[in-house]
C-alpha positions as CSV (number, residue, x, y, z in Angstrom):
1,M,0.2,0.1,0.1
2,A,1.7,3.1,-1.1
3,Q,1.5,6.0,1.5
4,G,1.4,9.6,0.3
5,Q,-0.1,8.7,-3.0
6,A,-2.7,11.2,-4.1
7,T,-6.0,9.8,-5.3
8,K,-6.9,11.1,-8.9
9,I,-10.0,13.3,-8.7
10,K,-12.0,13.2,-11.8
11,K,-14.2,16.1,-11.3
12,K,-13.7,19.4,-9.7
13,K,-17.0,19.8,-8.3
14,K,-17.3,21.0,-4.8
15,S,-18.7,18.0,-3.3
16,V,-16.2,15.7,-4.9
17,L,-13.3,17.9,-3.5
18,K,-15.0,17.8,-0.1
19,R,-15.5,14.2,0.0
20,A,-11.9,13.5,-1.3
21,A,-10.7,15.7,1.3
22,Q,-12.6,13.7,4.2
23,S,-11.4,10.5,2.6
24,H,-7.7,11.6,3.1
25,E,-8.4,12.9,6.7
26,R,-10.1,9.6,7.5
27,A,-6.9,7.7,6.1
28,D,-4.8,9.4,8.2
29,V,-7.0,8.9,11.4
30,N,-7.2,5.1,10.4
31,R,-3.5,4.9,9.8
32,A,-2.6,6.5,13.1
33,N,-4.9,4.0,15.2
34,R,-3.7,0.8,13.1
35,T,0.0,2.1,13.8
36,R,-0.8,2.4,17.6
37,V,-2.4,-1.1,17.8
38,R,0.5,-2.8,16.0
39,S,3.1,-0.9,18.0
40,F,1.5,-1.9,21.1
41,M,1.4,-5.6,20.1
42,K,5.0,-5.4,18.9
43,R,6.3,-4.1,22.3
44,M,4.0,-6.9,24.2
45,R,5.4,-9.6,22.0
46,T,9.1,-8.7,22.2
47,A,8.4,-8.6,26.3
48,I,6.8,-11.9,26.0
49,T,9.8,-13.3,24.0
50,A,12.2,-11.8,26.6
51,G,10.4,-13.6,29.3
52,D,9.5,-10.7,31.4
53,P,6.0,-11.1,33.4
54,T,6.1,-7.6,34.8
55,A,6.7,-5.7,31.8
56,V,4.1,-8.1,29.8
57,G,1.6,-7.2,32.7
58,N,2.3,-3.4,32.3
59,L,1.8,-3.4,28.7
60,L,-1.2,-5.8,28.6
61,H,-3.9,-3.3,30.0
62,P,-3.0,-0.4,27.6
63,T,-2.7,-3.0,24.4
64,M,-6.2,-4.2,25.1
65,A,-7.3,-0.5,25.2
66,A,-5.7,0.2,21.8
67,I,-7.4,-2.7,20.4
68,D,-10.7,-2.0,21.8
69,R,-10.5,1.6,20.6
70,A,-9.6,0.4,17.2
71,I,-12.8,-1.9,16.9
72,T,-14.7,0.8,18.1
73,K,-13.3,3.3,15.5
74,G,-13.9,0.5,12.5
75,V,-10.0,0.1,12.1
76,L,-10.3,-3.6,13.0
77,H,-13.1,-6.0,12.7
78,E,-14.3,-7.1,16.2
79,N,-13.5,-10.8,15.5
80,T,-9.6,-9.8,14.7
81,G,-9.4,-7.6,17.4
82,N,-10.8,-10.3,20.0
83,R,-8.5,-12.8,18.3
84,Y,-5.3,-10.6,18.9
85,K,-6.5,-9.9,22.4
86,S,-7.0,-13.8,22.9
87,R,-3.8,-14.7,21.8
88,L,-1.8,-12.0,23.6
89,S,-3.7,-13.0,27.1
90,L,-2.9,-16.5,26.3
91,A,0.8,-16.0,25.9
92,Y,0.7,-13.7,29.1
93,N,-0.9,-16.2,31.1
94,G,1.6,-18.9,29.8
95,L,4.4,-16.7,30.6
96,K,2.9,-15.9,34.4
97,A,2.4,-19.6,34.7
98,K,6.0,-20.3,33.8
99,A,7.3,-17.8,36.1
100,A,5.2,-19.0,39.0
101,K,6.9,-22.4,39.0
């Protein structure tokens, strides 16, 4: 997906120009939300692979909140977000159980 590539606007009507501008604004917002979720998930996965249960515990709530926010905004489908949350919480619980032993 090419970022920053302009969309061709075929008509110079006021409404067409307005819709194109709104589309660009929404794309920026959606990209920011998607990036926020992905970076939180990446941080959490690196903490899981490092085997640090306290860092993972500190990252769990903000990551889940970012995923829920992305679902609410329509950036992620609900099932996709729930799948991400399930896998991350399973990994956290497994790490916590391993650390308790």
